[in-house]
C-alpha positions in Angstrom: -6.8 13.8 -11.3 -6.6 15.5 -7.9 -4.5 18.6 -7.4 -1.2 18.0 -5.7 -1.9 20.5 -2.9 -4.9 18.3 -1.9 -3.1 15.0 -1.9 0.3 16.2 -0.4 -0.8 15.7 3.3 -2.0 12.2 2.4 1.2 11.4 0.6 3.2 12.8 3.5 1.4 10.6 6.0 3.0 7.5 4.3 6.3 9.1 3.3 6.8 10.2 6.9 6.9 6.5 8.0 9.3 5.4 5.3 7.2 4.8 2.2 8.7 5.8 -1.2 6.2 7.6 -3.4 6.3 6.1 -7.0 4.9 7.9 -10.0 5.9 5.8 -13.0 5.8 2.3 -14.4 9.6 1.6 -14.4 10.0 2.5 -10.7 7.0 0.4 -9.7 8.3 -2.7 -11.6 11.8 -2.2 -10.2 10.6 -1.8 -6.7 8.1 -4.7 -6.6 10.6 -7.0 -8.4 13.2 -6.7 -5.6 14.2 -9.7 -3.5 12.6 -9.8 -0.1 9.3 -8.3 1.0 7.6 -5.2 -0.4 4.5 -3.6 1.0 2.5 -1.6 -1.6 -0.2 0.8 -0.5 -2.5 2.1 -3.2 -3.3 5.4 -1.5 -6.6 7.3 -2.0 -8.4 10.5 -1.0 -11.4 8.5 0.4 -12.4 8.5 4.0 -11.5 4.8 4.5 -7.9 5.5 3.5 -7.7 8.3 6.0 -9.5 6.6 8.9 -8.5 3.0 8.4 -5.9 2.1 5.7 -3.1 4.6 6.4 -3.4 4.4 10.2 -3.6 0.6 10.0 -0.4 0.5 8.0 1.3 2.9 10.4 0.3 0.7 13.4 1.4 -2.5 11.7 4.9 -1.1 11.1 5.5 -0.9 14.8 5.7 -4.7 14.8 9.1 -6.4 15.1 8.8 -8.2 11.7 8.0 -5.8 8.8 8.5 -5.7 5.1 11.9 -4.6 3.8 10.6 -2.3 1.1 7.7 0.2 1.5 6.2 1.8 -1.6 3.1 3.7 -2.4 1.2 4.9 -5.4 -1.7 7.4 -5.4 -4.9 6.4 -7.2 -6.4 9.2 -9.2 -3.0 11.0 -9.2 -0.2 8.7 -10.2 -2.1 7.0 -13.0 0.8 5.2 -14.7 2.3 3.9 -11.4 -1.1 2.9 -10.0 -2.1 1.0 -13.2 1.3 -0.8 -13.1 0.9 -1.8 -9.5 -2.6 -3.0 -10.0 -1.5 -5.1 -13.0 0.9 -6.9 -10.7 -1.9 -7.5 -8.2 -4.0 -9.7 -10.6 -6.3 -11.6 -10.0 -7.6 -8.9 -7.7 -9.6 -6.2 -9.3 -8.5 -2.5 -9.0 -9.4 -1.2 -5.6 -8.6 2.0 -3.8 -7.3 2.0 -1.2 -5.6 -1.4 -1.2 -2.6 -2.9 0.4 -0.5 -5.7 -1.1 2.5 -7.6 0.2 4.9 -9.1 -2.2 7.7 -11.6 -1.5 10.4 -12.0 -4.0 8.1 -10.3 -6.6 5.2 -12.7 -5.9 1.9 -11.4 -4.5 1.4 -13.2 -1.2 -1.2 -11.1 0.7 -3.9 -8.6 -0.4 -6.3 -6.3 1.4 -8.8 -4.9 -1.0 -11.1 -1.9 -0.3 -13.8 -4.2 1.0 -11.3 -5.5 3.6 -10.5 -2.0 4.7 -13.8 -0.1 4.5 -15.7 -0.4 7.8 -12.9 -2.0 9.7 -10.8 -0.3 12.3 -7.2 0.7 11.9 -6.3 -1.9 14.6 -8.1 -4.7 12.7 -6.2 -3.8 9.5 -2.9 -3.6 11.4 -3.6 -7.1 12.9 -4.3 -8.5 9.5 -1.1 -7.1 8.1 0.9 -8.2 11.2 -0.2 -11.8 10.6 1.0 -11.5 7.0 4.3 -10.1 8.2 4.7 -13.0 10.6 4.2 -15.5 7.8 6.1 -13.8 5.0 8.7 -11.4 6.4 
């Protein structure tokens, strides 16, 4: 588990653009099971989260079509929430960072770590924008 003072700036990077930080199972299930579209970011302390995932998400949200609900859990910190979110992302294995798009509680698009690592924020944003166009 990482100390809160270490992860606070990483949490704030997403909460400052409208993401709700979730820390428990009930809130994750309630949020993902909402009607409409929900973007879930499994946040992480790793470099690819800082350089690629979070900036890519931020860029994607400047698009005209975006998900209705924005939620995030923090791997290695919010264990219960992260495990619950990952269980709803099956058949994809646990991955941090990762980004999932749900529509009416159904997983419709997934970016695993191997889709994020080594790709630019702009490439990640474009991938997400294509998913928003299709599902939002």
